LOLUM-451647 format. One record per residue (C-alpha): residue number from 1; x, z, y; residue in one letter. Coordinates in steps of 0.25 Angstrom, whole numbers. Layout:
senu n->NUM&px->X&pz->Z&py->Y&res->A
...
//
This chain:
senu n->1&px->32&pz->-89&py->28&res->M
senu n->2&px->19&pz->-93&py->20&res->N
senu n->3&px->11&pz->-83&py->13&res->I
senu n->4&px->5&pz->-90&py->-1&res->I
senu n->5&px->-2&pz->-77&py->-8&res->G
senu n->6&px->-1&pz->-64&py->-11&res->H
senu n->7&px->-5&pz->-52&py->-21&res->T
senu n->8&px->-9&pz->-39&py->-16&res->I
senu n->9&px->-12&pz->-25&py->-22&res->E
senu n->10&px->-16&pz->-12&py->-17&res->K
senu n->11&px->-6&pz->-1&py->-19&res->V
senu n->12&px->-11&pz->10&py->-23&res->E
senu n->13&px->-6&pz->25&py->-18&res->D
senu n->14&px->-7&pz->32&py->-30&res->T
senu n->15&px->1&pz->43&py->-24&res->I
senu n->16&px->-8&pz->45&py->-10&res->G
senu n->17&px->3&pz->44&py->-1&res->I
senu n->18&px->1&pz->32&py->7&res->L
senu n->19&px->-9&pz->31&py->17&res->S
senu n->20&px->-18&pz->17&py->18&res->G
senu n->21&px->-15&pz->6&py->8&res->D
senu n->22&px->-5&pz->-3&py->2&res->R
senu n->23&px->-5&pz->-15&py->-2&res->Y
senu n->24&px->7&pz->-23&py->-9&res->E
senu n->25&px->7&pz->-37&py->-7&res->F
senu n->26&px->14&pz->-47&py->-15&res->F
senu n->27&px->15&pz->-59&py->-5&res->I
senu n->28&px->19&pz->-73&py->-10&res->D
senu n->29&px->26&pz->-81&py->3&res->V
senu n->30&px->33&pz->-94&py->6&res->E
senu n->31&px->44&pz->-96&py->16&res->V
senu n->32&px->50&pz->-109&py->22&res->S
senu n->33&px->63&pz->-114&py->16&res->E
senu n->34&px->71&pz->-111&py->28&res->E
senu n->35&px->66&pz->-96&py->27&res->D
senu n->36&px->78&pz->-87&py->19&res->E
senu n->37&px->67&pz->-81&py->11&res->L
senu n->38&px->64&pz->-95&py->5&res->F
senu n->39&px->61&pz->-96&py->-10&res->S
senu n->40&px->55&pz->-109&py->-18&res->E
senu n->41&px->45&pz->-99&py->-25&res->L
senu n->42&px->42&pz->-91&py->-13&res->G
senu n->43&px->42&pz->-76&py->-9&res->L
senu n->44&px->34&pz->-65&py->-13&res->R
senu n->45&px->33&pz->-53&py->-2&res->V
senu n->46&px->29&pz->-40&py->-7&res->K
senu n->47&px->23&pz->-32&py->3&res->V
senu n->48&px->18&pz->-17&py->4&res->I
senu n->49&px->6&pz->-17&py->15&res->Y
senu n->50&px->1&pz->-5&py->20&res->A
senu n->51&px->-13&pz->-3&py->26&res->Q
senu n->52&px->-15&pz->11&py->33&res->D
senu n->53&px->-19&pz->18&py->46&res->E
senu n->54&px->-6&pz->13&py->52&res->K
senu n->55&px->-11&pz->-2&py->49&res->G
senu n->56&px->-7&pz->-12&py->39&res->S
senu n->57&px->7&pz->-16&py->37&res->R
senu n->58&px->19&pz->-21&py->27&res->I
senu n->59&px->25&pz->-9&py->22&res->V
senu n->60&px->36&pz->-16&py->15&res->Q
senu n->61&px->38&pz->-29&py->9&res->Y
senu n->62&px->48&pz->-36&py->-2&res->D
senu n->63&px->52&pz->-52&py->-3&res->I
senu n->64&px->52&pz->-58&py->-16&res->Y
senu n->65&px->57&pz->-71&py->-21&res->D
senu n->66&px->44&pz->-76&py->-29&res->K
senu n->67&px->53&pz->-83&py->-40&res->E
senu n->68&px->62&pz->-72&py->-44&res->T
senu n->69&px->54&pz->-61&py->-37&res->E
senu n->70&px->67&pz->-56&py->-31&res->K
senu n->71&px->68&pz->-46&py->-19&res->L
senu n->72&px->72&pz->-54&py->-7&res->L
senu n->73&px->80&pz->-45&py->4&res->Q
senu n->74&px->74&pz->-51&py->16&res->F
senu n->75&px->64&pz->-46&py->26&res->E
senu n->76&px->52&pz->-54&py->31&res->L
senu n->77&px->53&pz->-58&py->47&res->E
senu n->78&px->43&pz->-51&py->57&res->D
senu n->79&px->34&pz->-64&py->56&res->E
senu n->80&px->34&pz->-64&py->41&res->E
senu n->81&px->30&pz->-49&py->40&res->L
senu n->82&px->19&pz->-53&py->50&res->S
senu n->83&px->13&pz->-63&py->41&res->I
senu n->84&px->15&pz->-54&py->28&res->I
senu n->85&px->7&pz->-42&py->36&res->N
senu n->86&px->-3&pz->-49&py->41&res->D
senu n->87&px->-6&pz->-56&py->27&res->Y
senu n->88&px->-6&pz->-43&py->20&res->C
senu n->89&px->-16&pz->-38&py->31&res->K
senu n->90&px->-24&pz->-49&py->28&res->Q
senu n->91&px->-26&pz->-48&py->14&res->H
senu n->92&px->-29&pz->-32&py->13&res->I
senu n->93&px->-39&pz->-33&py->24&res->D
//
């Protein structure tokens, strides 16, 4: 998995029920042709990332085909999740 870019937005808790901060990342990634997730134009991973008293972590993620914007029903492998978690942490600190 190769991360090629992202956008980030801080999620505002207008009700005040969440502790800490939440961020919404849209991370553009490329995967090898051998990977079952391969798409010619790449993938976009939408990540909800939390930073609170429990630490920093991925709360939720979804994977989309960049070309069709179709939600893909796949899970990331542990190594891929670790890469994305580290990437998110780097870009909010």
